[in-house]
C-alpha positions in Angstrom: -205.9 -64.9 141.0 -208.6 -67.4 141.9 -208.2 -69.8 144.7 -208.9 -73.5 144.2 -212.6 -74.1 143.5 -213.1 -70.4 143.0 -214.6 -69.2 139.7 -213.6 -66.1 137.8 -216.4 -64.2 136.0 -215.0 -63.6 132.5 -215.5 -60.3 130.6 -217.7 -61.9 127.9 -220.9 -63.8 127.9 -221.9 -67.1 126.5 -224.9 -68.2 124.4 -228.1 -66.5 125.6 -226.0 -63.7 127.2 -225.3 -66.1 130.1 -222.2 -65.4 132.2 -219.0 -67.4 131.5 -216.6 -68.5 134.3 -213.0 -69.7 134.5 -211.8 -72.2 137.0 -208.1 -71.9 137.4 -205.4 -71.0 140.0 -203.0 -69.9 137.4 -203.2 -66.1 136.9 -200.6 -66.4 134.1 -202.5 -69.0 132.2 -203.7 -68.3 128.6 -207.4 -67.8 129.5 -206.5 -65.6 132.5 -204.3 -63.4 130.4 -206.9 -63.2 127.6 -209.5 -62.1 130.2 -207.2 -59.5 131.6 -206.5 -58.2 128.1 -210.1 -58.0 127.2 -211.0 -56.3 130.5 -208.2 -53.7 129.8 -209.6 -53.1 126.3 -213.1 -52.7 127.7 -211.9 -50.1 130.3 -210.1 -48.2 127.6 -213.2 -48.2 125.4 -215.3 -46.9 128.2 -212.9 -44.1 128.9 -212.9 -43.0 125.3 -216.7 -43.1 125.2 -216.9 -41.1 128.4 -214.7 -38.4 126.7 -216.8 -38.5 123.6 -220.0 -38.2 125.6 -218.6 -35.1 127.4 -217.8 -33.5 124.1 -221.2 -34.4 122.6 -222.9 -32.8 125.6 -220.9 -29.6 125.2 -221.7 -29.4 121.5 -225.0 -27.8 120.8 -224.9 -29.2 117.2 -225.0 -32.9 118.3 -228.1 -34.4 116.7 -230.6 -36.7 118.5 -229.5 -39.6 116.3 -225.8 -39.0 117.3 -226.8 -38.9 120.9 -229.0 -42.0 120.6 -226.0 -43.9 119.0 -223.7 -42.7 121.7 -226.1 -43.8 124.5 -226.3 -47.2 122.9 -222.5 -47.5 122.9 -222.3 -46.2 126.5 -224.9 -48.7 127.6 -222.8 -51.5 126.1 -219.6 -50.1 127.7 -221.4 -49.8 131.1 -222.5 -53.4 130.9 -218.9 -54.5 130.2 -217.5 -52.3 133.0 -220.2 -53.6 135.5 -219.1 -57.2 134.6 -215.4 -56.2 135.2 -216.2 -54.6 138.5 -218.3 -57.6 139.6 -215.5 -60.0 138.7 -212.8 -57.9 140.4 -215.1 -57.5 143.5 -215.4 -61.2 143.7 -211.6 -61.6 143.4 -211.0 -58.9 146.0 -213.5 -60.5 148.4 -211.7 -63.8 147.9 -208.3 -62.3 148.4 -209.2 -60.0 151.3 -212.0 -61.5 153.2 -211.6 -59.1 156.2 -212.3 -56.1 153.9 -215.4 -57.6 152.1 -217.7 -56.4 154.9 -217.2 -52.8 153.9 
């Protein structure tokens, strides 16, 4: 997916919460597939949390502690999804430079 000399932002962070990047032109390589699998799992988790949040908001018996825990989980999922979107946006801008101006 990446072009030569192009770095892919990986869906996990390194020490000190610093971003990790992959330099490869092989979208079928082990690390590329691992990153794709993790991104997919992060998207599924976010989808499940979104459904859980909708149910919690509709339930008048949801406690403040339950909502606080859910917000914490949603914050983590949003952070993951933002990283996926950033990574895919960079890949898209690299793949389709004429569309990156929009």
